[in-house]
N, C-alpha and C positions, 0 to 999 in steps of 0.2 A: 567294632562297629559292624552291625548286621547289615546283610544284603538289602533288606527292606528299608532300613534307615538310609543307607546310601542312595537307593532309588528315590526315596521320598525327597532327599535333599535336591537330586537332580530335577525331579518334577518340579519343586518349588522354585528353582532358579529359572527353569524353562518358562514356567508360568509367569514369573516376574518380567522376563523378557518380552513375552507376549503382551503382558499388561502395559509395558512401556511403549511397545509398538502402537497399542490401541490409544495410548494418550497422545502420541504423535498425530495420529488420524483426527481425534476429536478436536486437536488444536488446529485443524484445517491444514497440516503437512503431510506429505506422502512419507510415512514412517515405516513402511513394510520392510524395506531393505535394511534399515537400522535394527528392526527387529530380528531379521534373519542373522545377521552378524551377531548380535547379542545372544540369541538363542544358541548359535553354533558355538560360542565361547562359553555359554553358561554350564555345561556339563564339565568343562575343564576346571571350574572354579567351586563346583557344587559341595565337595567334601570340605574344602577349607570354610565354607559358609556355614557348615553344619556346627563347627566348633565355637564360633564367635557370634555373639548376639548383635544385631543391627546398632543398637544404642552404644554397646561397647566399642564396636568398629568406628562409630562416629566420633566417640571421645578419643580413641586412639589416634585417629587422623588429626584431631585438633591438638592433641598433645604433640604429635610429630611436627606439625606445622610450627607450633611455638618453640620447640627445642632444637630442631635439626639444624646444623651449620651448612648444610649443602646449599651451593648458590650464594654465599656471603662474600665470596672473594671479589674485591673490586680493584680497578686500575685507574690509570688517568683517563678520563672520559673525553671523547671528541665526536664530531659529526661530520659525516661525508654526505654528499648530494648525488643522488642517481641522475641519469640523464631526464627523467621527467620531473625532477625536483624532490623526489622522495628523500626524506631524512633518514639516513642510515646511521645508528648509534654504535660506537665502537669504544673499546677501552684498551689502553696499552700498559703492559707490564714491562718496565724497563729492567735492564740488568742492574744488579746492585753495584754500589761503588766499587771501582775496580778490584782493589785488593790482590792484583797480580793476574786475575783471571783473563783479562784481554791480552796481557802480555803473553801468557801461556798459549792462548789461542793463536795469536800470531806466530809464535814460535813453532806450533805443531802444524798449522795449516797454511802458513805463508800468506801470499797475497789475497787469497780468497777471504780471510778473516780480517783484513784490514778495515772494512766496514762490517758492523756487527750484523749477524744474520737476524732476520726477523721471521718469526714462525706465525703464520696467519691461520686461525682456526675458524672453519665454517660449520655451523650446526645444521641439523637436521629439521625436517617437517614437523611443525607443531612444537618444536623445542625452543631453546634460547642458547646463547653463549654459555650460560651456567651449567650446561650439560657437559661441559669439559672441566668440571669442578676438580675431579683428582688429578687430571694431568696439569692443570693450571696450578694446583697446590705444590705438586712435585717440581715444576719448572720455574717458580716465581723466583726472580733474582738470578736464575742461571742462563736464560736466554731472553732476548727481547721478544715479546709476543704480542700479538694482535687478536682480540676476540670481538666479534660483532654479531649483531642481531639483524637476521635477514628481513627484508623488508614485509611489513605487516605483522611481524612477530616481535614479542617482547617490547623493548623500549624503542625500537626503530618505529618511524611513522608508517601509517597506512599507505600502500602503493597509490601514488596520484594518479596514474593512468587508470588504475583499476577502480578507485573510488570516485573519480570525476567524470570518467569517459567509458567506464565499463570495459575497457581494453583487457582481454585475457592475460594473465601473468604467464609467463614463459621461463623455462630454464635459461634460455639465452639472456633474458632480463636480469636473472640473478648473476650470471657470469659478468654482465656490465656493472652490476652493483659491486660485485667484488672487486672489479678494477677501480672503481670509484673509491672503495675503502683503502685499496693499496696506495692510490695516488694520494690520499689524504694522510694516511697513518704510516706508511713506509715508502715514501717517494724515491728512495734510493737504497742501495745495498742488496745483498743477497736475500732470497726468499725461500722458506720451505712452506709448502701448502698443505694443510691438513683439512680434510673434509669427511664428515660423517653423513651417510644417506643422502639427502637432498643437498648437503654441503659438498659431498663428493661430486655429485652432478654439477653443481655451481662451479666447482674448480675445473671439470671438463669443458664446461661452456666457456670459462675464462680462456683455456687453451685453445679451443676452436676459434674463437674470435680475435685473441690477441697472442698469437704465436711467438711473436717477436719478444713479448715480455718473458715467456717460458724460456726461450733460447738465451736471452741475455741476463736474466736475473734469477731465475728459479733454479735452486741446487738440490732440492729434494721434494717428494711428494708422498703423501700418505692418504690412501683412499680406505675409509673404514665403513663396512656394512653399507656398500652402495652398489650402484648398477650403471652400466653404460647403455642400457636400452632393454626392450622387450618386457617392461613391467606390466604391461596389459595381460601377460600370461600367469602372473603369480596369483596363486589360489588362496593364500593367507591361511592354509591349513584346513580349509573347508572342503567338502565333497566337491567334486568338479561340476556336478550338475547344479548344485546350489549356488556355487560361485559364478556360473555362467548367468544364472538368473539375476544374481546381485549386479554383475557387471552391466547388464542390460539396463537396469533401472537406477543404479547408484548416482550416475551423472545428474539425472533429473531430480532425484531425491535432494541431492545436496544443493542444487539450485534453489529448490523449493524451501529447503531449510534455511539457506542464506538469505533469502528474501524476507524471512520473519525471524531475524536473528534474535530480537528481544524475547518473543515467545518461546523460541526453541532453548534460549539460555536458561530460562526459568525451568523447562523441561530437563535439561541436562543437570541442573542442581537437585531437582526433585529424584532423579534416578542415579545420583552420583555413586551410591553404594553398588549398584550393579556394574555400572561402567569402570569403576575402580578394579574390578576383577578382570574385566576385558583388557584394560590397558596393562595391567600386570602380565596377563598371558601373552600379549603380544610384544612386550617390551623385554622380557626376561625368560630364561630357560631354567635357571637354578631354583630348586625347591625352597632353598634356604636363603634366598636373597634378603638382605637387611630390610625390615619393614621401612625404616627411615628413608632408605634410597628409594624403595618402590613408591613411598608417598611423595619424594621428591620428583620423581618422573612424572608422576600422576599430577601434580601441581602445574608443572610446565605445560603438559598437554591439555589439561582443562582450562589453562588460562588463555589458550588460543581461541579467538572468537570463531563461532560457527561459520560466519560469512568468509572469514579467511580460509578456513578449512575448505570451504566450497570453491572458492575461486582458485585455490592451487591445486586441487586435485586433477583436474584435466591435463595440466602440464606433464604429469609422470607418464601418462600412456603415450604422450607425443615425444617424450625425450629419447633421442638416439644419438649418442656421442662416441660410438665405438671407434670411428675414424680419428677422432680428436685425441685419442689415447696415443697415437703415434708421436705426438708432441712431447711425450714423457720418456720416450724410448732410450734416450741417452742418459737418464737421470737416475739417480738412487730412488727407488719406489718401493713402499710398503702397502701391500694389499692385505686387508685384515677383516676378518668377519666372524661372527659367531655361527657355529656349526648347525644351531637350531633357529636361526633367524627366519621367521615367517613373514616378514615384511620386505626385505631384499634379501632372499635366500642366498646361502654361501655359493650356490652354483654360479650366481652373477659375479661374484669375486673371482671365482675360478675362470671365468669367461674373460675378464679383465687381465688376469695374470697370463693367460694364453696369448693375449695380444702384446704382452710386456714380458717375454720370457726371462729378462734379466731381474724382474722384480721378485722381491721376497714375499711369498704368499703364506699367511698365517691364519689357520682356521682354529677358532678357540672352541674346545670341547665345552659342553654344558654352558653354552651362551647364546643369548637371543640377540635382538636387535639393538638394544642398548648395552653393547659390550663394554663400552668405556666406563659405564657405571657399574655393570655387574661383575666385571673382572679388570678393575683399573690398573692393577699391578701389571698385568700382561700387556695391556695396550700402552701404558707408560713405558715400560721397559723396552718394548720394540720402538716406540717413537724416539727414545733416548738413543738407541743404536742407529736409527735412521739419521738423527741430527749428528751423531759422531762421524758417520759416513760422509754426511754432506758438508762437514766443517762447521757446524752450528755450535758444538760444544766441544771442549777438550774431554779426553777419555775420563780423567778423574772426576771432573765436574759432571759428567754424564752419569757415572756410576752413583755419585752422591744423590743425583735427582732421582733416579730409578729406585732408590731405597727410601725416598720420601722425606 
């Protein structure tokens, strides 16, 4: 591949980004910041775009949508209700018929295993419960697990306060939502809490507001690719000067985009090819990530309405739950992140581990923000080890689960 060809590809990608930004402006919304972000990522996907034509990429996405099994696992459905009446959709995977497993658990872990441990999985921003696909596949039948969709995401209802009253959503709201899901789906027995990104923040907010629940029922915590605060300083891999400019205008841009959701969704569809590259860049680090997995992540993100993207974004700059981490101090805790995460950089996980010196800190090489999809075997193995330490699975069953 010649230097001139590579340069031409980069120019083409950046030009498309600028054109996309121009389309936003002509549509009557402030699209400059979106253009800046897209242009910043375009150079990173330019070479890949050289080798595959647009029509072929579109056909590939359709084929992956039709054939990919990811996100197809389902459990017993249920609905919890948030304080404002928002419907929160969850599913429960029960332990398989005993077959001696419960007896072995009671024998190994004594009184703690008298009631089944329930593992509650909370997903991240613009994702869904299906983001835990590989972990769910490995743990099905081995542990009782609850997977839920955060308010305004996937199959949960739009936030009532946000939709009807325009009340900003907060991470504290999400912590209370998690409490409602636990009350409905796991009202008794020990709990292991697992959260990715925004889901980890949700878990911290639960601890902050309901410390007695943590003290009395929680036996283990996993915080994956998340942060306890200072997210306003993240530069997403962009030059500092450019990111400072984006920070100044992005909240207003998102509000404008959210106010014209129907128009913007048409624009998103029109520029799907460009933003697929942006999503891949910020979700994964591996060069050889399975295209079907990349497309799976893309589908989850692009299915989140732009007005939901807009209403959640300000909550992250206000998020500060470092002090809430003390409620996990006496528990088995796993803190795990991709070394090349540009959304919640691994330094944020290291900061969490500093406040929880007994926690296990795992930084996964060649992994980005969607580490549980990119390197599922690493995440699953570490979760199984956490569950064994917490009394959630007997060692033999845990080993079987980690092998998938």
